[in-house]
Steps between C-alpha positions, in 0.01 A plus 500: 500500500142551617249249378164632396210276581209545266159458656178471305191692596228298671269499201768435236278246325264784411766731357338487156183655647677820614422797278862605525604173335227514237580860403871422495443215257271708278743796497798279426318313224379822339843662515661185360245489218561866414876445489484170309236602245506879454345477152198310630468747787481784246238309299289452811542870577377588149187287552399676822218758478614862490322594824687224685832613350431853626532376859847353442732673253705263283834598656376372840390161368824322603451625856169316548678181606719695741194674645330166560814373673503809725134436579600151610728655761215718623267199505742315727447764768120469486342249735310230311251371754374218277845339514533503880453173687195506727575615855862600434618860534745609232740783581665489158465797268 
């Protein structure tokens, strides 16, 4: 049986600063809220202005959390220069 050795990235202490992590948390929380409290989600939807609702039809509302999660995957591929240690080249994508 092959043993898999898990290695942390160099800047693991800053994981919470990555946009991929932040968007993943927001998307997961939003999706969880929509699933757990669908009645409240519909009440919030009813309170939104009509011009804002025109941009996102009601049937796509549950997909907002999924879209944010997908954006987190895209954000992981984008280089975040503010998070790089000074003087260190990062070849990660």
